[in-house]
C-alpha positions as CSV (number, residue, x, y, z in Angstrom):
1,M,139.3,152.8,87.2
2,N,139.5,155.0,90.3
3,K,135.8,155.9,90.0
4,I,134.8,152.2,89.9
5,I,136.7,151.5,93.1
6,K,135.0,154.4,94.8
7,I,131.6,153.2,93.7
8,S,132.4,149.7,94.8
9,I,133.5,150.9,98.3
10,I,130.4,153.1,98.7
11,T,128.1,150.2,97.6
12,L,129.9,147.8,100.0
13,F,129.5,150.3,102.9
14,V,125.8,150.8,102.2
15,I,125.2,147.0,102.2
16,I,127.1,146.5,105.4
17,S,125.5,149.4,107.2
18,T,122.0,148.3,106.0
19,N,122.6,144.8,107.4
20,A,124.1,146.1,110.7
21,F,121.2,148.4,111.4
22,S,118.2,146.5,110.1
23,Q,115.9,145.0,112.6
24,N,114.9,141.4,112.7
25,T,111.1,141.5,112.8
26,Y,110.7,137.7,113.0
27,D,108.3,137.9,110.0
28,F,105.6,139.7,112.0
29,P,103.3,142.2,110.2
30,I,104.6,145.6,111.2
31,D,102.5,148.8,111.1
32,E,104.5,151.3,109.0
33,T,103.4,154.3,111.1
34,T,104.1,152.9,114.6
35,G,106.7,150.3,113.8
36,K,104.8,147.9,116.1
37,I,103.4,144.4,115.5
38,H,99.9,144.8,114.1
39,Y,97.8,142.0,112.6
40,K,94.8,143.2,110.5
41,E,92.3,141.3,108.4
42,V,89.0,142.1,106.8
43,V,86.7,139.1,106.3
44,T,83.6,139.1,104.1
45,V,80.8,137.2,105.8
46,E,77.1,136.9,105.3
47,G,75.0,138.9,107.7
48,I,74.0,142.4,108.8
49,K,75.9,144.5,111.3
50,N,73.8,143.7,114.3
51,D,73.9,139.9,113.6
52,L,77.7,140.0,113.2
53,Y,78.0,141.9,116.4
54,I,76.0,139.3,118.3
55,R,78.1,136.5,116.7
56,A,81.2,138.2,117.8
57,Q,79.9,138.5,121.4
58,K,79.0,134.8,121.4
59,W,82.4,133.9,120.1
60,L,84.0,135.8,123.0
61,H,82.1,133.6,125.5
62,V,83.3,130.4,123.7
63,F,86.9,131.4,123.1
64,F,87.7,133.0,126.5
65,R,87.2,131.2,129.8
66,N,86.1,134.4,131.4
67,A,85.0,136.7,128.6
68,S,84.0,139.5,131.0
69,S,87.6,139.9,132.2
70,A,88.9,140.0,128.6
71,I,86.4,142.6,127.3
72,R,87.4,146.3,127.6
73,K,84.9,147.9,125.3
74,L,81.4,146.9,123.9
75,D,79.9,149.4,121.5
76,Q,77.0,147.8,119.7
77,E,75.9,151.1,118.0
78,N,79.3,151.4,116.3
79,G,79.9,147.7,116.0
80,I,83.1,147.6,118.1
81,I,84.3,145.0,120.6
82,E,87.7,145.5,122.1
83,G,89.6,143.5,124.7
84,R,92.9,142.0,126.0
85,R,94.2,138.5,125.4
86,V,96.7,137.1,127.9
87,F,98.5,133.8,127.5
88,K,101.4,132.0,129.2
89,T,104.6,131.2,127.4
90,V,107.3,128.6,128.0
91,V,110.9,128.2,126.8
92,K,113.1,125.2,126.5
93,D,116.4,125.4,128.4
94,K,119.7,124.0,127.1
95,K,118.7,120.5,128.3
96,G,115.3,120.7,126.5
97,K,113.3,121.1,129.6
98,E,110.4,123.5,129.4
99,K,110.0,126.3,131.9
100,P,107.6,129.2,132.3
101,S,108.7,132.4,130.7
102,G,105.9,134.7,131.6
103,N,102.7,136.1,130.1
104,I,102.2,137.9,126.8
105,K,99.3,140.4,126.4
106,Y,97.8,141.9,123.3
107,T,94.8,144.0,122.4
108,F,92.2,142.6,120.0
109,R,89.6,144.7,118.3
110,I,86.6,143.5,116.2
111,E,84.7,145.9,114.1
112,V,81.6,144.8,112.2
113,K,79.7,146.3,109.3
114,D,77.0,144.8,107.0
115,G,78.6,141.8,105.2
116,R,82.1,142.0,106.8
117,Y,84.1,142.4,109.9
118,R,87.7,143.5,110.6
119,V,89.9,142.0,113.3
120,R,93.0,143.8,114.5
121,L,95.6,142.5,117.0
122,F,98.1,145.0,118.4
123,D,99.9,146.3,121.5
124,F,101.9,143.1,122.1
125,V,103.7,143.3,125.5
126,Q,105.4,141.0,127.9
127,A,103.2,141.4,130.9
128,T,105.7,140.1,133.4
129,T,108.3,142.8,132.9
130,G,106.2,145.9,133.4
131,S,104.5,145.6,130.1
132,K,107.5,146.1,127.8
133,P,106.6,146.0,124.1
134,L,107.8,142.9,122.3
135,E,109.3,145.0,119.6
136,I,112.3,145.8,121.8
137,W,113.4,142.2,121.4
138,F,113.9,142.8,117.6
139,E,117.1,144.7,118.5
140,D,118.7,141.9,120.6
141,T,122.2,141.0,119.7
142,D,122.8,138.4,122.4
143,E,122.7,134.9,120.9
144,E,120.9,133.3,123.9
145,A,118.3,136.1,124.1
146,I,117.6,135.7,120.4
147,K,117.0,132.0,120.8
148,I,114.7,132.5,123.8
149,H,112.7,135.3,122.0
150,A,112.4,133.2,118.9
151,Q,110.6,130.5,121.0
152,I,108.3,133.1,122.5
153,F,107.6,134.8,119.1
154,Q,106.6,131.4,117.7
155,Q,104.1,131.0,120.5
156,V,102.8,134.5,119.8
157,K,102.2,133.5,116.2
158,E,100.5,130.3,117.1
159,D,98.2,132.1,119.6
160,V,97.3,134.7,117.0
161,E,96.5,132.0,114.4
162,K,94.4,130.2,116.9
163,L,92.4,133.3,117.9
164,I,91.8,134.3,114.2
165,A,90.8,130.8,113.2
166,S,88.4,130.5,116.1
167,L,86.9,133.9,115.3
168,K,86.4,133.0,111.7
169,K,84.6,129.9,112.7
170,G,82.5,131.8,115.2
171,M,81.5,134.5,112.7
172,R,80.1,132.1,110.1
173,P,76.3,132.2,109.8
174,K,74.5,129.5,111.5
175,V,73.3,126.8,109.1
176,I,69.6,126.1,109.6
177,E,68.8,122.5,108.8
178,V,65.3,121.9,107.5
179,D,63.8,118.7,108.6
180,E,62.2,117.4,105.5
181,W,60.5,114.2,106.5
């Protein structure tokens, strides 16, 4: 009987300590090595490396108002395009009124090979606070801060989904219509 009580107490302690020290990652994909937010997707698409690289460059000029300011690296030989995405966020106050909450920045990297490309999104930071990584917000315990950060994290997810969807559309092969009259 004494042994059962000890095992129960130890089990209870493990459950409580696990919950107390676990981080809320807000359902972001987390890189196991760095512990940072890291989106990664490989997409199979028709085309050779050079064609895919050109499509990716064209997509940049459609998606970004000023693509040259977003681009950090263009390496056609190795099929790599890297840049920074910056977008504004807003939060609703207690009365429901929206107010600006700063800018979020993240790095995007597109790598192309024959028949596929990989997109990676990483290094998410709040640009308005000296580029602090967003992951520090996972450890918040203040109820108000958690609510505010949840709103910002939702906007991050929406922006990432918008970028990836746009890239997928831009990377599709152009359909050549034959005029059969």
